[in-house]
N, C-alpha and C positions, 0 to 999 in steps of 0.2 A: 275684396279682401283689404283690411286696413294695413297701414304701413307696419305697425308693430307685429301684427299676426303674421304678415308676410315674412318679416325678418326672422321671427321665431321659428317658423316652419322651415325656412331656408337654412337657418343655422343648424337645426337638428339634422336635416338631410345631408348637408355638406359635411358635418362632423361624422355622421355615420359612414359616408362614402370614404372619407379620409382614413378613418379607423380600419375599415375593411381592407383598403389598399395596404395599410401598414401591416395588418395581420397577415395578408397574403405574402408580402415581402419577407416578413419574419419567418413564416412557415417554410418558404422556399430556400432562404439563405441562412437565417440565424434563429433556429428554433429556441423559444424561450425569451426572445427579445421583443415580442409584441408589446405595444405601449401599455395595455391594461396590466399585463403581468409584471413589467418592470416597475411601473408606478406602484402596483400593489406590493411588490417586494420592498420598495423604498418606504412605503407606509408602515409595513410590518417592522422594519428596522428602526423607524423613528417613533413607534408607538411606545408609550411608557409601560413598564412591566405590569402595573395594576390593571391597565386596560387589556393587555394581552391575556392575563389570567382570567379576567372577566369573560373575554371572548371564548377562551377554551372551556371555562366552566359552564357557561350558559349556552353556547352554540355547538360545542363538541367538534365533530368533523365537518360540520356545516360552516365553520368560521371562514373558510376560504371562499366558497361561493357567495356568502354574504358580503365579504369584503369586495369582491369583484363587482357585485351588484351595486354597492354603494359608490365605488369609483365610477362606474358607468353612469349612475344617476348624477353625480357631481359634474362629470364631463358634459352630460346632456344639458344641465342647467347653465353651465358656462357657455355652451354652444348657443343656447337660446338667447342669453344676454348679449353675446357677440353679434348674433344676427339682428337683434332688435336695435342695437347701437349702430350697426353697419347700415341698416336701412335709412338712418338719419344722417350719419356721417361715415362716408365710405372708408376714411382712413382708420376707423375703428376695426375694420376687418383684418388688415395685416398685423395690427397691434395685438388683437385678441388671439388670433391663431398663432402668431409668433410666440406669445407667452406660453401657450399650451405646448408648442413644439419644444421650446427651451426646457420646460418642466419635464417633458418626456425624454429628451436627450440626456438631461442631467440625471434623471432616475436610472436610465439604462447604464450610464457610465459609472454610477455609484455602486452597482452590484459588485460583490467581491471578485467574481470571475469574469468581469467585463473586459471586452476588447473594444477598440475604437469603433469598429463596424457596428456594434450593438446600438448605436444611436441613429443609424440610418433609417430603420422602420419608422420611428417616431418623427424624425425630421421629414421624411417623405410624406407621412400622413398629414402633418401640419401644412405642408406646402400644397398638397392636393386639396385639403379642406379649405384653405384660404383662397386658392384660385377658383374653386367651385363656388364658394359663397360670393366672391367678387362677380363672377359671371351671372349668378342667379339674381343678384340685387342690382343689376344694371338698370338705370332709369328707363322706364318704359314710356314712350311719348307717342302722341298721334297728332295729326294736323287738325286744327280747329277751323271750321268753315267760317269765312268772314260774313258778318251780318249785311243784308242788302241795304244799299244807300238810299236815302230819301230822294225823291225826284227833285230836280233842279228847275227852277222857273226859266222859261225861255228868255233869252236876251238877244240884243242886236249883234253882240259879238260873235264871230264865227267859232264854231266848235271843232276841235281837232278830231279827225276821223280815227286816229289810233290812240290806244290807251297803254300806259305802262303797267304791266302786271305787277301786283303786290303779293308777296309770299304770305300765305296764311300763317298766323301765329301758332307756335308749338307749345302745348301744355302737357303736364304729366297726366297719364290716365290712371284712374283710381278704381275702375270697375274690375270685373272678373277677367282674369288673364288665363286663357286656355293654354297658351304656349308655356306659361310658367308651370301649370299643373302637369303638362306633358314632360317638361324637363325634370320636375321633381320625381315623377314616376320612373323616368329613365334612369335617374341617379339611384333611386331606391333599388331598382332592378339590378343596376350595376354593382351596388354594394352587396346585394344578395349573391351575385355571381362570384364576386371577389371572396366573400366569406365562405361560400361553398367550395371555391378553389382551395382556400387555406385549409378547410376541414378535410378536403380530399387528399391534399399533400400530407397532412398530419396523419390521416387514417392509413394511407399507404405506408408511411414510415412506421407507424405503430404495428401494422400487420407484419411488416418485414421483421421488426424487432420481436414480435410475438413468436414468429416462426423460428427466429434464431434462439429464443429462450426455450421453446419446445424441443428444438433439435439438440439442445445442449445436454449431453450425457454426463451426469456427475459420477465420478468414481465411487466405488464402495469405500466406506470408512476403514482405514487401517486399524482404528481403535473405535469400534462401534459402541453405542450406548446399550446397556443391558435392557432387557424387556421391562416394561412397566410392571411393578409388583401387583399381585392379585389383591383385590379388595378396594382398589381405588374407585371412586364414584364417577359417573359420566361427567364430562366437562373438564377433566383434569388437563387435557391438552386442548389448546385453543386453535380452532380451524383458521387457516390463512385468510379466508374470506371475512372472518369476524374479528381478526386480530386488530387491536386499536392502532390508529395512526395519528401521531402528533408531530408535525414538523413545520418549517416555515416555507416550504416549496409550494408555490401557488399552482404550478403544473409539475407533474411527475417527470423528473429527468429521464430522457430516453438515451441510453448508452448502448452502442453497438459492442457486444462482447468481443468481437474480432479486433476492435481497435482499443479496447480498454487496457490501461496499464496502471501499475502502482509504483510509485517512487518512494523509497525510504532514504531520508537524507538528514542533514543537520549535524547534531553532535554524535556522529558515528565515525568509525574508522574506515568503513567502506560503504559507499552509496550503492544501493540496490535498485534495480528496476525490473519489474516482473510483468509479463503478460498474463492473461487469464489461463492460457495453456500451461505456462510455467507454474502458476499457482496450483493448478489441478494435478500436476505431476508430483506434488509433494504429498507426504502422508497426511491424511485427513482424520479428524476426530469427529465423533458424533455425541452430542450431549443434550439432555433435557434441561432447559434453562428458562426461568421466569424473568421477564423484562417488564419494567414499569417506568412510567413517566413521572418526573418530579412535579408536574402540574396536577397530578392526581389528588383530588380532595379526599378526605376521610370517607371511606366507603365508595370511592369513585371507580369508574370502569376502565381507566387507562393502565391496565395490567393484563398480561397474558403469558401463557406457557407454551413453548413449542419445542420440537426436536430439531436442533440446529446441526448443520454439517459445515465444517470449515477447517482452515489451516491454523494450527496453534501459532499465536503471535510471538511467543517467547523464542521459538527456534529461529524465526526471521531476525529478531532483534539481536540475538547472539551471533548470528551470521554477519550482521552488519557491524557489530561491535559497538555497544553503547559506551560513550565516553564518560569519564568521571564528571559528576556534577549535573548530568542531565536528569531531570526529575519529571519532565512532562512530555507526553506524546501528543502532538497537535495533528489530529486527523482532519483532512480537508476533503470535502465532497466536490463533485463535479460542478455544482452551482455556487461553490465558494463558502459554504457553511464550515465553521471550524469548531471542533470538539476537543477539549483538553482533558487528557487522561493521565493520572499518575503512572509513571514508569513502573513503579513497584507492583501495580496491579496486573502487569503483563508478565512479571518475572517471579511472583510469589507462589506459583504452583496452581493457581486457579485456571480455569479453562478459557482464558481470554483468546478470542479467535477472530480471524477474518472469515466470516460466514459466507458460504456460497449456496447453501441449501436450507430449506425451511419445511419441516413436516414432509420430507420425502420428495421434494421437488425443488428446482432452482428457485431462488428468491423471487417472490412476486415483484413487479415493477415498483409498486408503492412502498415496498419494504426494503429497497436498496439494490435491486438487481443492477449489475451482476455480483457485486461484492459489498458487504457492509462489515463494520467492526462491531464486536459484541464483548462486553466485559461484565461477567457475573458479579453481582454485589454493588454495582453502581447504577444510578439512574441513567436513563438514556442520554440526557444532555451532557453527561460526563464520560460516557464510554461506549456509545452505540451509534457511531457515525454511519449514516446511509450513503450509498453511491460514492464510497470512498475512492479516492485516486491518489492520495498522498499522505505519508506519515513523516512528520518532522520531529526529530528529537531536539528538545530545547529545555528551558527552565520556566517555572511559573513566574519568576521575577521578570523574565524578558518578554513574556507574551501572555495576554489575556484572551482566551477564546471567546467566541460570540456571546455565550450566555454569561460568562464571568464578567465580561466587559459591561454587562447590563445589571450587575449586582448579585448574581446568583453565586452560591458557594463554589469554591474551586474543587473540593474533594468529591462531592456527589455520592456519598455512601448511603445506600438504601436503609431506611429506618424500619424497625420492627413494627409491623402493622397487622391488622386483621379486619375482616369484613363479614357482615351477615348477608347472605344471598337469599336465604329462605327462612321465614316468610318475608315477602316484600313489604316495604313501608305502607302503612295504612291498610294492610290486608284485613279481611274479616274471615273468621273461622269459627268452627264449632268447639265447644268445650271438650276437654279430654286430652289424650296424649298428642302432642305436636312436636314434630322434628324441627329443631332450629339448626341450620347448617350454613357453612360458608368456607372461606379460605383464610389462611394466615401466612405471612412470609417474613423472612429475615435472611435474605440470600447471603451466603458465605458464613452464616452463623447457625442457621437452622432453628426450628421452632421446638421449644421444650414443652410447652403446654398452652392450652387455650381455655379461657374461663368465660362463663356467661352469667350475667346478673339480670334478675327480673325485678322491675320497679324499684331499682336502687338497693335491692337487698343483698344478701351474702353472695359471694362468687362461688359458682359450682363448676367443677372441671368438666370440660367436654371431651369426647372421644376423638383422638387423632387417627385419621386413616393413613394407610401406608403411603409413602411418597418416594420419589425417584432419587433425590439427593438434597443436600443443603442449599443447592442453587435453584430449587423449585419451591413453589408454594406448597402448603399442606392443607388438605381438606379436613374439615372437622364437623362433628354433629353432636347435638345435645337433645335429649328427650325431656320435654317440658310438659308438666301436667297443667294445662291451661284452664283457668277458671273464668267465669263470665265477667265481662267488663273490659275497660280499656287497660292496656298494659304497655310498658316500655321495656324493650330488650336491649342489653348492651353487651359488647364483647371486648375482651382484651387478650393480648398474647404475651407470652414470655419466651425470649429466645434462649438458646442453649448456653449463653454466657450468664444467664440469670437476670438480664435486663428486662424490665417490665414495660410494656407499651404505656406511655404516659397518658394520663387523663386529660391534661390541659390541651385545649384546641389551639392549633397554630395553622396559619395558611401555608400553602405550598412554598411561597417565597420566604426566605431565600434558599432553603436546602431541604424542602420536603415537609408535607403536612404531618401533624400529630393530633392525637385525640382518640377517644373511644367511639367506635361506630355504634349508633343507637337507632333503632326503628320502633315506631309506635304501631300497635295492632289493636284490633277489637275482637274480643271473643264473645260469641252470641250464646 
């Protein structure tokens, strides 16, 4: 094995062993502080908004696994380089692994909810990786047998009967090293055991949390939602399993409902702290509400409707006593995310709530269990904090929440929009009657009408199906007499204030996408 190849292989194995140890420590002591996750979180925070939008648009919910895979690949390459350099100059080993350790610790401590102990897994992983690589790259030497001496001609001088032994010269061995292969195999097995242990600890914790979630009995709503009206089409309510998820959490936070608490403080007359049991003893409301992400492109999938159960936020704020001048609620999640919501949207009569249930069951883990905030009429980044643990009353002048700090609009009002769901883009169909259908939304305003245009022609009004409230989307359908050839179908909506969905296309940044959704089809 050549020196470079030996160094590269040793670097990879040492790094893998160090990371596995770090993940085991994190799983046992500080869940969420594993080096891959904390570095990934720091990368997300530092990524420019256009790159974030590209990732959400092109990768969807796969953006997080892709990011973790890229980080792992970069770490692997750095480990290879460190190993190759260390095979030639051993002082490169502590330098290389030390740099990686410093990066990991800095990333861990940069997280919004970090404590000093969060840097321990990354530090321990770097130390283990460095020590392992130093051990693997020890110079391997063997004794070289001395060459036989040439015979000496006989002389008259007496020859001593004893000889002084001469040590054989020691030279590096460059051949196959079975002991190194054995060590590499043992370390790879050790890394597997450590990773298996980390997964086992995480699995046990998840199982216990799942049992706690399943055992949680949600009270009946004091103010239940009315039954959905007759005449709605299938798909009006989005199942929990298919409801979109867009957030910055690389791993879903695991929160024990028995220890969860909510603190309401800041510009209030009385600070309030509530346990989950305290919250569930309060009167609950049940509402059908459509939630959508500001990252949703025109015609995009990041929108869904569910029946939510929760505590009205207005009552809690009035109990705390909102002080004059407070115009922003800063919601903080357990992992440190901040969402800024206008105070007025919690007090103007809309059903802003601290949700505990979704479609008849406790919140799924990935959707904010045990409690999330929900604000009808606002995009998620401005009113739907998951895993919420804190509400601070302050002002927009004093504090910029996470997304506002990155250039997104502070208000986050949902724009009037519509989407064609049927037929799908590039569909092929027979000539004759074709049903064009989709959804339109303008939460807190309601949809007044939806119109369809074929091939850029006149707008024809579509039929609006019954809906639950102004806080949900509206299903619509239009009967089109399709003729042979390629066609373009466009849709636009008008809300109940008379505002028409604008034609001009705009990207989601900084306050939501605009434009007419258009699909191209072929009629045979």
